[in-house]
C-alpha positions as CSV (number, residue, x, y, z in Angstrom):
1,M,-27.5,82.7,118.4
2,R,-26.1,79.2,117.5
3,R,-25.3,78.5,114.0
4,L,-26.8,75.3,112.4
5,R,-24.4,72.7,111.0
6,H,-24.2,72.0,107.3
7,P,-26.2,68.8,106.4
8,I,-23.4,67.0,104.5
9,R,-20.9,68.1,107.2
10,A,-23.1,66.7,109.9
11,I,-23.1,63.3,108.2
12,R,-19.4,63.4,107.4
13,E,-18.1,64.4,110.8
14,P,-19.3,61.3,112.8
15,F,-17.9,58.9,110.2
16,G,-15.2,60.9,108.7
17,T,-14.6,61.0,104.9
18,A,-13.6,57.4,104.6
19,G,-16.4,56.2,106.9
20,L,-19.0,58.1,104.9
21,I,-17.8,56.4,101.7
22,V,-18.0,53.0,103.4
23,A,-21.5,53.7,104.7
24,M,-22.7,54.8,101.3
25,I,-21.3,51.7,99.6
26,A,-22.9,49.4,102.2
27,L,-26.3,51.1,101.7
28,V,-26.2,50.8,97.9
29,A,-25.2,47.1,98.2
30,A,-28.0,46.4,100.7
31,L,-30.6,48.1,98.5
32,G,-29.4,46.5,95.3
33,G,-29.0,43.1,96.8
34,T,-25.5,42.9,95.6
35,A,-22.3,42.8,97.5
36,F,-19.1,44.1,95.8
37,A,-15.7,45.4,96.8
38,A,-15.1,49.1,96.1
39,A,-11.7,50.3,94.9
40,K,-9.4,51.9,97.5
41,L,-11.1,50.2,100.5
42,N,-8.9,48.5,103.0
43,S,-9.7,45.2,104.6
44,T,-11.4,46.7,107.6
45,Q,-13.5,48.9,105.4
46,K,-14.5,45.9,103.2
47,K,-15.6,44.0,106.3
48,E,-17.6,47.0,107.5
49,V,-19.4,47.2,104.1
50,E,-20.3,43.5,104.2
51,K,-21.6,43.9,107.8
52,I,-23.8,46.8,106.9
53,A,-25.0,45.2,103.6
54,K,-26.1,42.1,105.5
55,K,-27.9,44.1,108.1
56,Y,-30.0,46.1,105.6
57,A,-30.3,43.4,102.9
58,G,-34.0,42.3,102.3
59,N,-35.2,38.7,102.0
60,P,-35.2,37.0,98.6
61,G,-38.3,37.7,96.5
62,A,-40.8,35.0,95.5
63,P,-40.1,33.1,92.3
64,G,-41.5,34.8,89.2
65,A,-44.3,33.1,87.2
66,Q,-43.3,30.6,84.6
67,G,-42.9,32.0,81.1
68,P,-45.1,30.8,78.3
69,T,-44.3,27.3,76.8
70,G,-42.6,27.5,73.5
71,P,-43.7,25.6,70.4
72,A,-42.8,21.9,70.2
73,G,-39.7,21.2,68.2
74,A,-39.9,19.4,64.9
75,A,-39.6,15.6,65.0
76,G,-36.2,14.3,64.2
77,K,-35.5,12.2,61.1
78,D,-35.7,8.4,61.3
79,G,-32.4,6.8,62.0
80,T,-30.8,4.5,59.4
81,N,-31.5,0.8,59.7
82,G,-28.9,-1.3,61.4
83,T,-27.0,-3.9,59.5
84,N,-28.2,-7.5,59.6
85,G,-26.6,-9.7,62.1
86,K,-24.4,-12.6,61.2
87,D,-25.9,-16.1,60.7
88,G,-25.7,-18.3,63.8
89,A,-23.6,-21.3,63.9
90,N,-25.1,-24.6,62.8
91,G,-26.5,-26.9,65.5
92,T,-24.9,-30.2,66.2
93,P,-26.3,-33.2,64.2
94,G,-28.8,-35.4,66.0
95,T,-28.0,-39.0,66.8
96,P,-29.1,-41.6,64.3
97,G,-32.4,-43.4,65.0
98,T,-32.5,-47.1,65.7
99,N,-33.3,-49.4,62.8
100,G,-36.9,-50.5,62.4
101,K,-37.9,-54.1,63.0
102,S,-38.6,-56.3,60.0
103,V,-42.0,-57.9,59.7
104,A,-41.9,-61.7,60.2
105,V,-44.2,-63.6,57.8
106,E,-45.1,-67.3,58.0
107,E,-47.1,-68.9,55.3
108,I,-50.4,-70.7,56.0
109,Q,-50.8,-73.7,53.8
110,T,-54.1,-74.3,52.0
111,G,-56.2,-77.2,53.2
112,G,-55.2,-76.7,56.8
113,T,-57.4,-75.7,59.8
114,E,-56.3,-72.0,59.7
115,C,-58.1,-69.6,57.4
116,G,-60.8,-72.2,56.7
117,G,-58.4,-74.1,54.5
118,A,-58.0,-71.1,52.1
119,G,-54.3,-70.4,53.0
120,G,-52.7,-67.1,53.8
121,A,-50.0,-65.9,56.2
122,F,-49.2,-65.2,59.8
123,V,-47.7,-61.7,60.3
124,E,-45.8,-60.9,63.5
125,E,-46.3,-57.3,64.6
126,E,-44.0,-55.2,66.6
127,G,-44.4,-56.3,70.2
128,G,-44.7,-60.0,69.4
129,S,-48.4,-60.3,68.5
130,T,-49.4,-62.3,65.5
131,V,-52.1,-61.4,62.9
132,E,-53.7,-64.0,60.6
133,I,-54.2,-62.8,57.0
134,C,-56.2,-65.2,54.9
135,N,-56.5,-65.6,51.2
136,G,-59.8,-65.1,49.4
137,A,-62.2,-68.1,49.6
138,P,-61.3,-70.6,46.9
139,W,-64.7,-71.1,45.4
140,A,-65.7,-72.2,41.9
141,A,-69.2,-72.1,40.4
142,G,-71.2,-75.0,41.8
143,G,-69.0,-75.3,44.9
144,T,-69.9,-74.6,48.5
145,L,-68.6,-72.2,51.1
146,P,-65.4,-73.5,52.7
147,K,-65.4,-74.6,56.3
148,G,-65.0,-71.6,58.7
149,R,-65.9,-69.0,56.1
150,S,-68.8,-66.6,56.7
151,E,-71.5,-64.7,54.8
152,S,-73.8,-61.9,56.1
153,G,-76.6,-59.6,55.1
154,T,-79.7,-57.7,56.2
155,W,-83.4,-58.6,56.6
156,D,-86.8,-56.8,57.1
157,V,-90.3,-58.1,57.8
158,V,-93.9,-56.8,58.4
159,T,-96.7,-58.9,59.8
160,Y,-99.6,-59.1,57.4
161,H,-102.6,-61.3,58.5
162,T,-104.1,-63.4,61.2
163,P,-104.0,-67.2,60.7
164,L,-107.2,-69.1,60.1
165,G,-108.7,-69.9,63.5
166,G,-107.4,-66.7,65.1
167,G,-104.2,-66.1,67.1
168,S,-101.3,-63.7,66.7
169,E,-100.5,-61.8,63.5
170,V,-97.8,-63.6,61.5
171,G,-95.1,-62.5,59.1
172,Q,-92.2,-64.1,57.3
173,T,-89.2,-63.1,55.2
174,S,-86.2,-64.9,53.7
175,V,-82.4,-64.5,53.4
176,S,-80.3,-66.0,50.7
177,F,-76.7,-67.1,50.9
178,G,-74.4,-65.9,48.0
179,I,-72.5,-69.1,48.2
180,P,-74.5,-72.2,49.3
181,L,-73.4,-74.2,52.3
182,K,-72.5,-77.9,52.4
183,S,-75.0,-78.5,55.2
184,T,-78.0,-76.6,56.6
185,P,-77.3,-74.3,59.5
186,I,-79.1,-74.0,62.9
187,V,-81.1,-70.8,63.2
188,K,-80.7,-68.6,66.3
189,Y,-82.4,-65.3,67.0
190,V,-80.7,-62.5,69.1
191,G,-83.4,-60.1,70.2
192,E,-83.0,-56.3,70.3
193,G,-80.6,-55.5,73.1
194,E,-79.7,-59.1,73.7
195,A,-76.3,-59.1,71.8
196,G,-73.7,-60.7,74.0
197,T,-76.2,-62.4,76.3
198,A,-78.7,-64.5,74.3
199,H,-76.8,-67.3,72.4
200,A,-73.5,-65.5,72.9
201,T,-71.5,-68.7,72.2
202,E,-73.3,-69.4,68.9
203,C,-73.8,-65.7,67.9
204,P,-70.8,-63.7,69.3
205,G,-71.5,-60.6,67.1
206,T,-73.8,-57.5,67.3
207,P,-76.4,-56.1,64.8
208,E,-73.8,-53.7,63.6
209,A,-71.1,-56.5,63.2
210,P,-73.0,-59.8,62.8
211,K,-71.0,-63.0,63.4
212,A,-71.9,-66.7,63.7
213,A,-70.1,-69.8,65.0
214,E,-69.5,-72.7,62.6
215,G,-72.8,-74.3,61.6
216,F,-75.1,-71.5,62.8
217,L,-77.2,-68.8,61.1
218,C,-77.5,-65.9,63.6
219,V,-80.4,-63.5,63.0
220,Y,-79.8,-60.2,64.9
221,I,-82.9,-58.0,65.6
222,S,-81.9,-54.3,65.6
223,S,-85.4,-52.7,65.5
224,E,-88.8,-54.0,66.7
225,G,-91.9,-52.0,65.8
226,A,-92.9,-50.7,69.3
227,G,-92.0,-54.0,70.8
228,S,-94.5,-55.6,68.6
229,F,-93.1,-59.1,68.2
230,V,-93.6,-61.7,70.9
231,T,-92.2,-64.8,69.2
232,F,-89.4,-65.4,66.8
233,E,-89.8,-68.8,65.3
234,E,-86.9,-71.1,64.4
235,G,-87.5,-70.7,60.7
236,V,-86.8,-73.1,57.9
237,P,-83.1,-73.3,57.0
238,Y,-81.7,-74.5,53.7
239,T,-78.2,-74.8,52.3
240,S,-78.9,-71.8,50.0
241,G,-80.7,-69.6,52.6
242,S,-83.5,-69.6,55.2
243,I,-87.1,-68.6,55.7
244,L,-87.6,-66.6,58.9
245,K,-91.0,-66.6,60.7
246,F,-92.3,-64.1,63.2
247,T,-95.5,-63.4,65.2
248,S,-96.8,-60.1,66.6
249,V,-99.7,-58.7,68.5
250,A,-101.1,-56.8,65.5
251,A,-100.9,-56.6,61.7
252,G,-98.7,-54.0,60.0
253,L,-96.0,-54.1,62.7
254,G,-92.5,-55.0,61.6
255,A,-88.8,-55.5,62.6
256,S,-85.4,-55.4,60.9
257,G,-81.8,-56.4,61.5
258,T,-78.8,-58.3,60.1
259,W,-77.7,-61.9,59.8
260,A,-74.5,-64.0,59.5
261,V,-73.9,-67.6,58.7
262,T,-70.6,-69.6,59.0
263,S,-70.0,-72.9,57.1
264,A,-69.4,-76.0,59.1
265,G,-67.8,-77.6,56.1
């Protein structure tokens, strides 16, 4: 009857004592996932351990789950303010400006043709244009408006009755000159919207800025009651004012406007 071999002896004999030790070290290294060098192993045995450990080593495990997030840290303290920067260098001075031009003034003698004889001055503006600046009108109580001087005002009228024998409704008003004229003026009417066209030479103004040439009384009509007036009569002029006459298609209709007169001397 054949005797059985002892288990440990059966393992030891194929490898030998040293071989068994190397195999055991390699197995432990493979199972533990760690390679290390055992004491008292020669270089050949070390290589054998590494070869066996690589053969039986398992693949790396999957990454573990992320651990819980820790609490946020406390905010840090504010840093100290930085120091103020230095003042910048002064800029270079600008170049001096050019000197202004003096105003040239030339006297206008009284009694001449400029300023209606009242006197004044010619002032030359920058650019060469000249402006005429006149003195106030030399007028004494009882005198007349100097030649070339003007007066202006407003007027208003409403028609009130039909003349005897029938016909259009009539109305009249009057204007008075603050300073009387030396001679009676010629009356000219400028209808609503006709400024600059009707009698433009004798009456170069507008209802908002009435003007008259020398020797004329210009009556500017700025508002007609529903186009009521059909005729503006010449009126009756005097040296102290004028009566203005109108006719319309019905009673109770009116008109208004401004006037200007310029003395012919």
